[in-house]
Steps between C-alpha positions, in 0.01 A plus 500: 500500500398659832847591629730780388811408302663816643444383858649163413801657328560726803490207739725283277760781474504541876513116541813501285677783683468381862688171447793707378505678832467173690783335312724804568423477871570129506828534304648803679328466837487885494172681529629850534293741290186298529205653673274279718243783508489503119453122490225512760321772302528288189359202687210707625430597138500134392276412797254768390510354147429153636210625709356684199523189285342277770214741578423652155650309216657162595693352209837325442681836511445482876776239513746746337429740782550225753825388336633858497398550863696182596809593299518844657444340841794272429721800424383665820582187704846494343543867584439436876711180487807663346461833669608343831820357344 
């Protein structure tokens, strides 16, 4: 096993939490209290993880980083969509 179970568990926990935020935005159409700056910083962190995996240690965990990046991106898109309303 060449990957870290702790890295996987961290990514799975985050992957479980972001859909809750997305569902709340979709149901209430309210994004007050969300921080686009925070979400962008999180996305930058995932992007750094993706780059590290591609350059130094490519394995299937890379796809967990990509999934998390996309899910936070979805939440960020919803923020800007509902912020205007």
